[in-house]
C-alpha positions in Angstrom: 15.6 -22.0 -9.6 14.2 -18.6 -8.7 11.9 -18.6 -11.7 10.6 -22.1 -11.0 10.0 -21.2 -7.3 7.8 -18.2 -8.1 5.9 -19.6 -11.1 3.1 -20.9 -8.9 3.0 -17.9 -6.5 0.2 -15.4 -7.1 0.7 -11.6 -7.3 -0.8 -11.1 -3.8 2.2 -12.8 -2.3 4.9 -11.3 -4.5 5.9 -8.5 -2.0 6.9 -11.3 0.5 8.7 -13.3 -2.2 10.7 -10.3 -3.4 11.7 -9.5 0.1 12.8 -13.1 0.6 14.9 -13.1 -2.5 16.6 -9.9 -1.2 17.5 -11.8 1.9 18.8 -14.8 -0.2 20.9 -12.4 -2.2 22.6 -11.3 0.9 23.2 -14.9 2.0 24.7 -15.7 -1.4 27.1 -12.7 -1.2 28.2 -13.8 2.3 28.9 -17.4 1.0 30.9 -16.0 -1.9 32.9 -13.9 0.6 33.8 -17.0 2.6 35.3 -18.5 -0.6 37.3 -15.4 -1.3 38.7 -15.1 2.2 40.9 -18.2 1.6 42.1 -16.9 -1.7 44.2 -13.9 -2.9 41.3 -11.5 -2.4 41.0 -12.0 1.4 40.1 -8.4 2.3 37.4 -8.3 -0.4 36.1 -11.5 1.0 35.7 -10.2 4.5 33.9 -7.1 3.1 31.5 -9.4 1.2 30.9 -11.5 4.2 30.0 -8.5 6.4 27.8 -6.9 3.7 26.1 -10.2 2.9 25.3 -10.8 6.5 23.8 -7.4 6.9 21.7 -7.6 3.8 20.6 -11.1 4.6 19.6 -10.2 8.1 17.7 -7.1 7.1 16.0 -8.9 4.3 15.0 -11.8 6.6 13.5 -9.4 9.2 11.6 -7.5 6.5 10.3 -10.8 5.0 9.0 -11.9 8.4 7.4 -8.6 9.1 5.7 -8.4 5.7 4.4 -12.0 5.9 2.9 -11.2 9.3 1.3 -8.0 8.1 -0.3 -9.9 5.2 -1.5 -12.7 7.5 0.7 -15.2 5.6 3.3 -17.7 6.7 6.5 -17.9 4.6 5.9 -21.7 4.1 2.3 -21.0 3.0 3.5 -18.4 0.5 6.1 -20.7 -1.0 4.3 -24.1 -0.9 0.7 -23.4 -0.2 -0.4 -22.0 -3.5 -1.8 -18.8 -2.0 -2.9 -16.3 -4.6 -2.9 -18.9 -7.4 -6.4 -18.2 -8.9 -9.3 -15.9 -8.4 -12.6 -17.6 -7.5 -14.9 -18.4 -10.3 -17.8 -16.0 -10.5 -19.6 -13.3 -12.5 -18.5 -9.9 -13.2 -18.5 -7.2 -10.5 -21.8 -5.4 -10.5 -21.8 -1.6 -10.9 -19.6 0.7 -12.8 -16.6 3.1 -12.2 -18.0 6.5 -11.4 -15.6 9.5 -11.9 -16.0 12.8 -10.0 -14.7 16.3 -10.7 -12.0 17.6 -8.3 -14.2 20.6 -7.6 -17.1 18.5 -6.5 -14.9 16.2 -4.4 -13.3 19.2 -2.7 -16.7 20.7 -1.9 -17.8 17.5 -0.1 -14.5 17.3 1.8 -14.7 21.0 2.8 -18.1 20.4 4.5 -17.1 17.1 6.1 -16.6 16.6 9.9 -13.9 14.0 9.4 -11.7 13.0 6.5 -9.3 10.0 6.5 -6.5 9.9 4.0 -5.3 6.4 3.0 -2.0 6.7 1.1 -0.5 4.0 -1.0 2.3 3.3 -3.5 0.8 5.7 -6.0 1.6 8.6 -3.6 5.2 7.5 -3.5 5.6 7.2 -7.2 4.1 10.7 -7.8 6.1 12.1 -4.8 2.9 13.7 -3.7 3.5 13.5 0.1 4.1 17.3 0.4 1.0 18.0 -1.6 -0.9 15.7 0.7 0.4 17.5 3.7 -0.8 20.8 2.2 -4.2 19.3 1.5 -4.5 18.2 5.1 -3.6 21.6 6.3 -6.1 23.2 4.0 -8.9 20.9 5.3 -7.9 21.6 8.9 -8.0 25.3 8.3 -11.7 24.8 7.5 -12.3 23.0 10.7 -12.2 19.4 9.2 -10.6 16.7 11.3 -8.0 14.9 9.2 -6.3 11.6 10.0 -4.1 9.2 8.0 -4.8 5.5 7.7 -1.6 3.5 7.3 -1.6 -0.1 6.1 1.5 -1.9 7.3 2.5 -3.0 3.8 1.2 0.0 1.8 4.0 0.9 -0.6 6.8 -1.5 -1.2 8.0 -2.1 2.4 6.6 -1.9 6.0 6.7 1.8 7.1 7.0 3.2 3.6 4.1 5.6 4.1 5.2 6.6 7.6 8.6 7.7 6.3 7.2 9.7 3.4 4.6 11.5 5.5 7.1 12.2 8.2 9.4 13.6 5.5 6.6 15.9 4.5 6.1 17.1 8.1 2.9 15.2 9.0 2.6 14.9 12.8 3.0 11.3 14.0 -0.1 11.5 16.2 -2.2 11.9 13.0 -1.0 8.5 11.7 -3.2 5.6 12.6 -2.4 1.9 11.9 -4.9 -0.6 10.6 -6.1 -1.8 14.0 -6.6 1.7 15.3 -8.4 3.2 12.3 -10.6 0.4 11.0 -13.3 1.0 13.6 -13.5 4.7 12.6 -14.4 4.3 8.9 -18.1 3.7 9.5 -18.5 7.2 11.0 -16.2 9.0 8.6 -17.7 11.4 6.1 -15.0 11.1 3.4 -12.1 8.8 2.8 -9.5 9.8 0.3 -7.5 6.9 -1.1 -4.3 8.0 -2.8 -2.7 5.4 -5.0 -3.6 2.4 -2.9 -5.3 -0.6 -4.4 -4.9 -4.1 -2.9 -4.7 -2.9 0.7 -8.3 -1.4 0.4 -9.8 -4.2 -1.7 -12.9 -5.7 0.0 -12.2 -8.9 -2.1 -9.8 -9.8 0.7 -12.9 -10.7 2.8 -14.1 -13.2 0.2 -13.0 -16.8 0.4 -11.4 -17.9 -2.8 -9.9 -14.5 -3.7 -6.1 -14.4 -4.0 -6.2 -11.7 -1.4 -8.4 -13.7 1.1 -7.1 -13.4 4.6 -5.0 -10.3 4.1 -5.9 -7.5 6.5 -7.2 -4.5 4.7 -8.3 -0.9 5.5 -12.1 -1.0 5.7 -12.5 2.2 3.7 -15.6 0.9 1.9 -17.6 1.4 5.1 -17.2 5.2 5.0 -20.0 7.4 3.8 -18.0 8.6 0.8 -14.8 7.3 -0.8 -12.7 9.1 -3.3 -9.9 7.2 -5.0 -7.0 8.9 -6.8 -5.8 6.5 -9.5 -3.8 6.9 -12.7 -6.1 4.6 -14.7 -8.4 1.6 -14.5 -5.7 -1.1 -14.1 -5.6 -3.6 -11.3 -3.3 -3.6 -8.3 -0.1 -5.6 -7.7 -2.0 -8.8 -7.0 -3.8 -8.6 -10.4 -7.2 -8.7 -8.7 -10.2 -6.5 -9.6 -11.0 -4.1 -6.8 -14.6 -4.4 -5.6 -14.3 -1.0 -3.9 -14.2 1.0 -7.1 -17.6 -0.3 -8.2 -19.5 0.5 -4.9 -22.2 3.2 -4.8 -20.3 5.3 -2.3 -17.0 5.3 -4.3 -16.0 7.9 -6.9 -12.8 8.0 -9.0 -10.4 10.9 -9.4 -8.2 9.9 -12.4 -4.7 11.3 -12.9 -1.2 11.7 -11.3 -1.6 11.8 -7.6 0.4 15.0 -7.2 -1.6 16.8 -9.9 -5.0 15.6 -8.6 -4.2 16.6 -5.0 -3.0 20.0 -6.3 -6.4 20.4 -8.0 -8.2 19.5 -4.8 -6.1 22.1 -2.9 -7.0 24.8 -5.5 -10.7 23.9 -5.4 -10.6 24.1 -1.6 -9.2 27.6 -1.7 -12.2 28.7 -3.7 -14.9 26.7 -1.8 
């Protein structure tokens, strides 16, 4: 049943579906516990009921929060066919343009304001402490540094907030989507670290699987540097228009290693 339910759902909506399945798992465990309560394993049954209720409740709240953050309804995700197909159209104009870490660091060192937009790639590389070190290095040079946090960046709401707090980033430097989107147009450099779908301008284009999902408007900044392992697509399987824009440059490699290279370059700039 789970396979049949998800076959028609596109990748853009999968985070909501996965969270929903997590909630359903908790409900299933609780129901199994009710059965065991009346049998020989009564104590185990009570434990399963309690655990199942907790998991089901937490999963349900997470599902609702993720759906709202992505501007979806749960019914629309399951039965509306969101994210089914990309619109028909030509290939994206432009090309991917790599940049050397030394050149990127030089531009950042002479910027007035830098906004860092972290994503799942930062979590995978466990680069949050390196990112904090990079922010400190920039601030030591008089650069204003802020962090743009998308509500569903990573694999759950608040994922980036937790990682950055763990690294010691001050909470007053974290800006949510509504607070930061108006600042990108006057920002000298945006550094995207391992984020993809949440910064994809295709979300503004009707017919895209991402259409309607709120995004960080990083493409409006003067310069955008994207740290990315390779040229693959994001979780939704949609080509990212941002990467082909004239103001965007790519920094390929593991997020921790690339950020480390930027820190080293800043020390010598």
